[in-house]
C-alpha positions as CSV (number, residue, x, y, z in Angstrom):
1,M,-14.1,-11.3,-21.7
2,A,-12.4,-8.0,-21.8
3,N,-10.9,-7.2,-25.3
4,V,-7.3,-7.2,-24.9
5,D,-4.5,-5.3,-26.8
6,T,-1.4,-5.0,-25.1
7,S,0.3,-4.0,-28.4
8,H,0.3,-0.3,-27.0
9,G,0.3,-1.1,-23.5
10,Y,-3.4,-1.1,-23.5
11,F,-4.9,-3.4,-21.2
12,G,-8.7,-3.1,-22.6
13,I,-9.9,-2.6,-18.9
14,R,-11.5,0.3,-17.4
15,I,-8.7,1.5,-15.2
16,P,-10.4,3.0,-11.8
17,K,-9.4,6.3,-10.8
18,I,-6.5,5.7,-8.2
19,E,-7.7,7.5,-5.0
20,F,-6.8,6.4,-1.6
21,S,-8.3,6.7,1.3
22,E,-7.4,9.5,4.3
23,W,-4.6,8.6,6.4
24,Y,-5.6,6.4,9.7
25,A,-3.4,6.0,12.8
26,R,-1.8,2.5,13.3
27,D,-4.1,2.2,16.1
28,D,-7.0,3.0,14.2
29,V,-6.7,1.1,11.0
30,K,-9.9,-0.7,11.8
31,N,-12.1,2.1,10.7
32,N,-10.2,2.1,7.0
33,P,-13.0,1.7,4.9
34,H,-11.3,-0.6,3.0
35,R,-10.3,-3.0,5.8
36,N,-11.8,-6.1,4.5
37,Q,-11.3,-5.6,0.8
38,P,-8.1,-6.6,-1.3
39,G,-5.8,-3.7,-2.4
40,V,-2.9,-1.6,-2.1
41,Y,-1.9,0.1,1.0
42,I,0.6,2.7,1.9
43,I,2.5,3.3,5.6
44,A,4.1,6.5,6.4
45,R,5.4,8.3,9.3
46,F,4.1,12.0,9.7
47,V,4.8,14.3,12.6
48,H,1.0,15.3,12.3
49,K,-1.8,13.3,10.4
50,P,-2.3,15.0,7.0
51,E,-5.8,16.3,6.0
52,G,-7.7,14.6,3.2
53,T,-7.0,11.8,0.9
54,A,-3.7,10.4,1.2
55,D,-0.7,11.5,-1.2
56,Y,0.6,8.2,-2.5
57,N,3.9,9.8,-3.6
58,A,4.3,11.5,-0.1
59,K,8.2,11.7,0.9
60,E,7.3,10.4,4.2
61,I,6.0,6.7,2.7
62,L,7.8,3.9,4.3
63,C,6.2,1.0,2.6
64,V,3.7,0.2,-0.5
65,G,2.0,-3.1,0.1
66,E,-0.7,-5.1,-1.6
67,T,-2.8,-8.0,-0.8
68,T,-5.3,-9.7,-2.7
69,R,-7.3,-11.0,0.2
70,D,-8.1,-8.2,3.0
71,I,-6.0,-5.3,4.0
72,H,-6.6,-5.2,7.5
73,T,-5.2,-8.9,8.1
74,R,-2.1,-7.9,5.9
75,L,-1.6,-4.8,8.2
76,K,-1.9,-6.6,11.3
77,Q,0.9,-9.1,10.0
78,F,3.0,-5.7,9.0
79,F,2.4,-4.1,12.5
80,R,3.4,-7.6,14.2
81,A,6.7,-7.6,12.5
82,A,7.3,-4.0,12.7
83,K,6.8,-4.3,16.6
84,N,8.9,-7.4,17.2
85,G,10.7,-8.4,14.2
86,K,9.7,-11.9,14.4
87,T,6.8,-12.8,11.6
88,N,7.3,-13.5,8.4
89,H,6.6,-10.2,6.7
90,N,9.8,-8.7,5.3
91,P,9.0,-4.9,5.0
92,G,7.6,-5.2,8.6
93,K,10.8,-6.7,9.8
94,K,12.8,-4.1,7.8
95,F,11.0,-1.5,9.7
96,F,11.8,-3.4,13.1
97,R,15.4,-3.3,12.2
98,K,15.6,0.2,11.3
99,F,13.3,1.8,14.0
100,S,13.7,-0.8,16.8
101,G,9.6,-1.1,16.9
102,N,8.8,2.2,17.2
103,L,5.3,2.9,15.9
104,D,5.0,6.3,16.7
105,N,3.3,8.4,14.3
106,I,2.6,5.9,11.7
107,Y,-0.3,5.9,9.4
108,V,-1.7,4.0,6.9
109,A,-4.0,4.8,3.9
110,S,-5.2,2.2,1.3
111,F,-6.9,1.7,-1.9
112,S,-9.4,-0.9,-3.3
113,P,-10.1,-0.9,-6.9
114,E,-13.4,-1.9,-8.3
115,L,-13.0,-3.5,-11.6
116,E,-15.7,-4.6,-14.0
117,E,-13.5,-7.4,-15.2
118,E,-13.5,-9.4,-11.8
119,H,-10.9,-12.0,-13.0
120,C,-8.3,-8.8,-13.6
121,L,-8.7,-8.0,-9.8
122,D,-5.4,-9.6,-8.5
123,P,-3.3,-8.9,-11.5
124,F,-4.2,-5.4,-11.1
125,I,-3.8,-5.2,-7.7
126,R,-0.1,-6.4,-7.9
127,Y,0.7,-4.2,-11.0
128,L,-0.8,-1.2,-9.1
129,E,1.7,-1.7,-6.1
130,R,4.9,-2.0,-8.4
131,K,3.7,1.2,-10.4
132,L,3.4,3.3,-7.3
133,I,6.9,1.9,-6.1
134,L,8.2,2.8,-9.2
135,E,6.6,6.5,-9.3
136,Y,8.0,7.0,-5.8
137,A,11.3,6.1,-7.0
138,I,11.3,8.4,-10.0
139,K,9.9,11.1,-7.8
140,H,12.4,10.6,-4.9
141,G,15.5,9.0,-5.9
142,S,15.0,5.4,-4.1
143,I,12.2,3.1,-3.5
144,P,10.3,3.2,-0.3
145,F,12.6,2.3,2.6
146,C,10.7,-1.0,3.7
147,N,10.3,-1.9,0.3
148,S,14.2,-2.0,-0.4
149,E,16.2,-5.3,-0.3
């Protein structure tokens, strides 16, 4: 069991370096290296695909999401809702309402943490999603569009 001391914000686990994958076009997410793993994903619209690993604070980000199952399934749910507005994925439905299902120039990147403390994986993923939304809000003055209420 991990030594947990939360009195000073220290959780007693080794926090992995947060490094996202490169950006993948919406129709190429099946090649994402984290597709079958739990983790955090970011969805953005760019005119051209950025090179290298994704910047999780890029202004173009529309959605920060998480899943404790597999990223690919969650992304399929988002894209289904973003295209037709009918499935139960609120950020995807919000995308549909704003962009009328136009998925042109949409890119996805992801991060799947590896923790020695396996029992901490799900809460860490949920924490990281909220942390990234907060960092985005601090930097840009609002949360990503699809994460807003």
